[in-house]
C-alpha positions in Angstrom: -154.9 44.3 -30.9 -154.9 45.9 -34.4 -158.0 45.2 -36.5 -158.7 45.5 -40.2 -161.1 48.2 -41.6 -163.8 45.7 -42.2 -163.8 44.5 -38.5 -163.8 48.2 -37.3 -166.8 48.9 -39.5 -168.7 46.2 -37.7 -167.8 47.4 -34.2 -167.3 51.1 -34.2 -170.3 53.1 -33.1 -172.1 50.3 -31.3 -173.8 50.9 -28.0 -171.5 50.3 -25.0 -171.8 47.0 -23.2 -169.6 46.8 -20.1 -169.6 46.9 -16.3 -171.5 50.2 -16.4 -173.9 49.0 -19.1 -174.5 45.3 -18.4 -177.5 45.2 -20.8 -177.3 47.1 -24.1 -178.7 47.1 -27.6 -176.3 46.4 -30.5 -176.9 49.7 -32.3 -176.2 53.1 -30.7 -179.5 54.9 -30.7 -180.0 58.3 -32.5 -179.3 60.9 -29.8 -181.4 64.0 -30.7 -181.0 67.3 -29.0 -180.9 71.0 -29.7 -179.7 72.1 -26.2 -176.7 70.7 -24.3 -177.0 71.0 -20.6 -174.0 71.7 -18.3 -173.6 70.7 -14.6 -171.9 74.0 -13.7 -170.6 77.3 -15.2 -167.1 75.9 -14.9 -168.1 72.9 -17.0 -169.7 75.2 -19.7 -166.5 77.4 -19.8 -164.3 74.3 -19.9 -166.3 72.9 -22.9 -166.0 76.1 -24.9 -162.3 76.4 -24.0 -161.6 72.9 -25.3 -163.8 73.5 -28.3 -161.8 76.7 -29.2 -158.6 74.6 -29.0 -160.0 72.3 -31.7 -161.3 69.4 -29.6 -164.4 67.6 -30.9 -166.6 68.4 -27.9 -170.2 69.5 -28.0 -171.4 72.7 -26.6 -174.6 73.0 -28.7 -176.8 70.4 -30.4 -176.0 71.6 -33.9 -172.7 69.7 -33.8 -174.3 66.5 -32.8 -173.9 64.2 -29.8 -172.7 60.6 -29.4 -174.4 59.3 -32.6 -172.6 62.0 -34.7 -169.3 61.5 -33.0 -169.5 57.7 -33.7 -170.2 58.2 -37.3 -167.4 60.8 -37.7 -165.0 58.2 -36.2 -166.3 55.7 -38.8 -165.7 58.2 -41.6 -162.1 58.7 -40.4 -161.5 55.0 -40.5 -163.0 54.7 -43.9 -161.0 57.5 -45.4 -157.8 57.3 -43.4 -158.2 60.7 -41.9 -157.9 62.3 -38.4 -161.1 64.4 -38.4 -164.4 64.2 -40.2 -167.1 66.9 -40.5 -170.7 66.2 -41.5 -172.9 68.2 -43.8 -176.6 67.8 -44.9 -175.7 66.6 -48.4 -172.8 65.8 -50.7 -172.9 69.2 -52.3 -173.0 70.8 -48.9 -169.8 68.9 -48.1 -168.1 70.2 -51.3 -169.2 73.8 -50.5 -168.0 73.4 -46.9 -164.5 72.3 -48.0 -164.1 75.0 -50.7 -165.5 77.9 -48.5 -163.3 76.8 -45.7 -160.1 76.6 -47.7 -160.4 79.5 -50.2 -160.6 83.2 -49.7 -161.5 86.2 -51.9 -158.8 86.7 -54.6 -157.8 83.0 -54.6 -157.8 80.8 -57.7 -158.4 77.0 -58.0 -157.9 74.5 -60.7 -160.8 72.1 -61.2 -160.7 68.8 -63.1 -163.1 69.1 -66.1 -164.7 65.8 -65.2 -166.2 66.9 -61.9 -169.8 66.5 -60.7 -171.9 69.0 -62.6 -173.2 71.1 -59.6 -169.6 72.0 -58.7 -169.7 74.2 -61.8 -172.9 75.8 -60.6 -171.4 76.5 -57.1 -168.4 78.0 -58.9 -170.6 80.1 -61.3 -172.7 81.6 -58.5 -171.4 81.6 -54.9 -167.6 81.4 -55.5 -167.4 83.9 -58.3 -169.5 86.4 -56.4 -166.9 86.0 -53.6 -164.1 86.8 -56.1 -162.8 83.2 -56.1 -161.7 82.3 -59.7 -161.4 78.9 -61.3 -159.9 77.2 -64.3 -161.2 73.9 -65.6 -158.7 71.7 -67.3 -158.0 68.1 -68.2 -155.7 66.6 -65.6 -154.5 63.7 -67.7 -151.3 65.7 -68.6 -149.3 67.1 -65.8 -147.6 69.7 -68.0 -151.0 71.1 -68.9 -152.0 71.1 -65.3 -148.8 72.9 -64.2 -149.2 75.4 -67.0 -152.6 76.4 -65.6 -151.3 77.2 -62.2 -151.5 81.0 -61.4 -149.7 83.0 -58.8 -152.9 83.1 -56.7 -153.7 79.4 -57.1 -154.4 77.8 -53.8 -156.1 74.5 -54.5 -156.6 71.7 -57.0 -160.1 70.1 -56.9 -160.5 66.7 -58.6 -162.9 63.8 -58.8 -161.5 60.4 -59.6 -163.0 58.5 -61.2 -164.8 61.4 -62.8 -168.5 62.1 -63.0 -170.6 60.6 -65.9 -167.6 59.0 -67.7 -165.7 57.6 -64.7 -162.3 58.9 -66.0 -159.6 57.6 -63.7 -157.0 60.3 -62.9 -153.4 59.8 -61.8 -153.9 61.3 -58.4 -150.3 60.7 -57.1 -149.0 62.6 -60.1 -151.5 65.5 -59.4 -150.5 65.5 -55.7 -146.8 65.8 -56.8 -147.5 68.9 -58.9 -149.6 70.3 -56.0 -146.8 69.8 -53.4 -144.2 71.4 -55.8 -146.4 74.5 -55.8 -147.6 74.4 -52.2 -151.2 73.8 -53.2 -153.9 71.8 -51.4 -155.6 68.8 -53.2 -159.3 68.3 -52.5 -161.0 65.3 -54.1 -164.5 64.0 -54.3 -164.3 60.3 -53.3 -168.0 59.4 -53.5 -167.2 56.8 -56.1 -164.8 55.0 -53.8 -166.3 55.9 -50.4 -163.2 54.6 -48.6 -163.8 51.0 -49.7 -162.8 51.1 -53.4 -160.5 54.1 -53.3 -158.7 56.1 -50.6 -157.4 59.4 -51.9 -155.9 60.5 -48.6 -153.6 57.5 -48.7 -152.5 58.7 -52.2 -151.6 62.1 -50.9 -154.7 64.2 -51.2 -155.3 66.7 -48.3 -159.1 66.5 -48.2 -161.6 63.8 -49.2 -165.2 64.8 -49.7 -167.8 62.0 -49.8 -171.6 62.0 -50.5 -172.7 59.7 -47.7 -176.0 59.7 -49.6 -174.6 57.1 -52.0 -172.8 53.9 -51.0 -172.3 54.6 -47.3 -176.0 55.1 -46.7 -176.7 52.4 -49.2 -180.5 52.4 -49.1 -181.5 55.6 -50.9 -183.2 57.0 -47.8 -180.9 59.8 -46.5 -179.0 62.8 -47.7 -175.6 63.6 -46.1 -172.0 64.5 -46.9 -168.7 64.3 -45.1 -165.4 66.1 -45.3 -162.3 64.2 -44.0 -158.8 65.5 -43.5 -155.5 64.5 -41.9 -153.5 67.7 -41.5 -154.1 69.7 -38.4 -153.9 73.1 -40.1 -156.5 72.0 -42.6 -158.6 70.5 -39.9 -158.6 73.7 -38.0 -159.8 75.6 -41.0 -162.6 73.1 -41.6 -163.6 73.1 -38.0 -164.0 76.9 -37.5 -165.8 77.2 -40.8 -168.2 74.3 -40.3 -169.3 76.0 -37.0 -169.5 79.5 -38.5 -171.5 78.3 -41.6 -174.0 76.4 -39.4 -173.8 73.0 -41.0 -176.0 70.5 -39.2 -177.2 66.9 -39.8 -180.1 65.0 -38.3 -179.3 62.4 -35.7 -181.7 60.1 -37.4 -179.9 60.4 -40.8 -176.6 59.8 -39.0 -178.0 56.7 -37.4 -179.2 55.5 -40.9 -175.7 56.1 -42.2 -174.1 54.1 -39.4 -176.6 51.3 -40.3 -175.7 51.5 -43.9 -171.9 51.4 -43.5 -172.1 48.0 -41.8 -172.7 46.4 -45.2 -170.9 48.7 -47.6 -168.1 46.2 -48.3 -170.4 43.3 -49.2 -172.8 45.5 -51.2 -170.1 47.2 -53.3 -168.3 43.9 -54.0 -171.5 42.3 -55.2 -172.4 45.3 -57.3 -168.9 45.4 -58.8 -169.1 41.8 -59.8 -172.5 42.3 -61.4 -171.2 45.4 -63.2 -168.4 43.5 -64.9 -170.9 41.0 -66.2 -173.0 43.9 -67.5 -169.8 45.3 -69.2 -169.3 41.9 -70.9 -172.9 41.9 -72.1 -172.7 45.3 -73.7 -169.3 44.4 -75.2 -171.2 41.8 -77.3 -173.9 44.3 -78.5 -173.5 45.7 -82.0 -174.8 49.1 -80.9 -172.1 49.6 -78.2 -169.5 52.2 -79.1 -167.7 52.5 -75.8 -167.9 51.3 -72.2 -166.8 53.6 -69.4 -166.0 51.6 -66.3 -162.3 51.7 -65.0 -162.5 48.2 -63.5 -163.3 46.7 -66.9 -160.1 45.4 -68.5 -160.9 47.2 -71.8 -161.4 50.6 -70.3 -158.5 52.9 -71.4 -157.8 53.8 -67.7 -157.8 50.3 -66.4 -154.1 50.3 -65.6 -154.5 53.4 -63.3 -157.5 51.8 -61.6 -155.5 48.6 -61.1 -152.6 50.5 -59.6 -154.5 52.9 -57.3 -157.9 51.5 -56.5 -158.9 48.8 -53.9 -162.1 47.8 -55.6 -165.0 49.0 -57.7 -168.7 49.6 -57.6 -171.9 49.5 -59.7 -171.4 52.5 -61.9 -170.9 52.5 -65.6 -171.8 54.4 -68.7 -172.3 53.1 -72.2 -172.1 55.0 -75.5 -174.7 53.6 -77.9 -175.1 53.9 -81.6 -178.7 54.8 -81.1 -180.6 58.0 -82.0 -182.1 59.9 -79.1 -185.5 58.4 -79.9 -184.1 54.9 -79.8 -182.2 55.6 -76.6 -185.4 56.9 -75.0 -187.3 53.8 -76.0 -184.5 51.6 -74.5 -184.4 53.5 -71.2 -188.2 53.5 -70.8 -188.6 49.9 -71.8 -186.4 48.7 -68.9 -188.6 47.1 -66.2 -186.0 46.6 -63.4 -184.3 50.0 -63.7 -185.8 53.2 -62.4 -185.0 56.4 -64.1 -183.1 58.6 -61.7 -180.0 60.7 -61.1 -178.6 59.3 -57.9 -176.8 56.0 -57.2 -175.2 53.9 -54.5 -178.4 52.3 -53.2 -179.5 48.7 -53.5 -181.6 49.4 -56.6 -180.7 49.6 -60.3 -181.0 53.0 -61.9 -180.5 54.4 -65.4 -180.2 58.0 -66.8 -180.2 59.1 -70.4 -177.3 61.6 -70.3 -177.7 64.9 -72.2 -174.4 64.8 -74.3 -174.4 68.6 -74.3 -173.2 68.4 -70.7 -170.2 66.4 -71.8 -168.8 69.0 -74.2 -166.7 70.5 -71.5 -165.2 67.1 -70.6 -161.9 66.6 -72.5 -162.4 62.8 -72.0 -165.5 63.0 -74.2 -163.5 63.1 -77.4 -165.9 61.2 -79.6 -169.1 62.4 -81.3 -171.2 59.6 -80.0 -174.9 60.0 -80.6 -176.1 58.8 -77.1 -174.9 57.9 -73.6 -176.6 56.1 -70.8 -175.3 56.0 -67.2 -176.3 53.1 -65.1 -176.1 52.0 -61.5 -176.2 48.2 -61.0 -178.1 47.3 -57.9 -178.3 44.1 -55.9 -180.8 42.4 -58.2 -179.9 39.1 -59.9 -177.5 40.2 -62.7 -179.1 37.5 -64.9 -182.5 39.2 -64.5 -180.9 42.6 -65.3 -179.3 41.3 -68.5 -182.6 39.7 -69.6 -184.2 43.1 -69.0 -181.5 44.8 -71.2 -182.2 42.2 -74.0 -185.9 42.9 -74.2 -185.3 46.7 -74.0 -182.7 46.7 -76.7 -185.0 44.7 -78.9 -187.7 47.3 -78.6 -185.1 50.1 -79.3 -183.9 48.3 -82.4 -187.4 48.1 -83.7 -187.7 51.9 -83.8 -186.7 53.6 -87.0 -183.3 55.3 -86.7 
């Protein structure tokens, strides 16, 4: 019987309960090991032979046992892929994908709205390895195509983008990539397989920071790389092993626990975030709201066409001085100041607008920007918190 994704997320990776296991816990325990034992030399040789052929079979503890295999299967279901590879963080997952698929002398195109540390990875490790990059806006396909070079091998995107949540036309980008025989790798942390599924839209590789919505409780760091194509999977497989990526069985267990509630959490946070958008729309200081699920966002039509849902992330440009913005952020009582997101708690960050100068989407000289993650608190309480913090900011001389 075929089951929906939500049903699979409730049942995949549970402890077996059958004739061989008549009594069992609900949750599969975290299986920790460094060493894998073999019953015979033939079993050992058979394991490594099958591993060399690309099978997901464990010969050493670094690759993880049953707990890891269960979560990899869950990630494949979430993202619509055929194989998932785990990494100790979201940035590790990005580096795994790029180091696996690019070689010295290659060139890649990068959407200018990507997660900031991608630029640091590019500026340090990749350039030292003679891998070159070009950043460009991917809103116009003619511009994208004009930046393709003879040695371009890959297009790297993030949709919605970091900080401003710019929705990209991923199917159009994929069409350009296929025309030029390029791979498309996308950061799907925003959608995490629930709100957005880039592999279904034609991308070759989806990278997800499990740290965020999948973990959901701000208590683990992990990343995942998911792919469909066998040739791409082979490249990821041999490089993950060669680079020594490894994740803790306890963190994997926490991720399995978190994914059970990802749908209800994200839906609740998405509903609250739309109410927050409506609140800020009524504030005189609001210059622009960045949230693709909000009907007045300039990319709303793309979100409506390609996305399956939304989440708790938004940014708001405010007509406040930096001093006023600092007062607003620090006066909030229910929001912690922090960079991450995806947990149950509300967070806020006062964005340094200098970091946005290389985003083509940031085409206004707004004085300040705050990025917020709406948690699972009562949205009425969050709005009341905004009101008192805005009042304090307004009282500060401009």
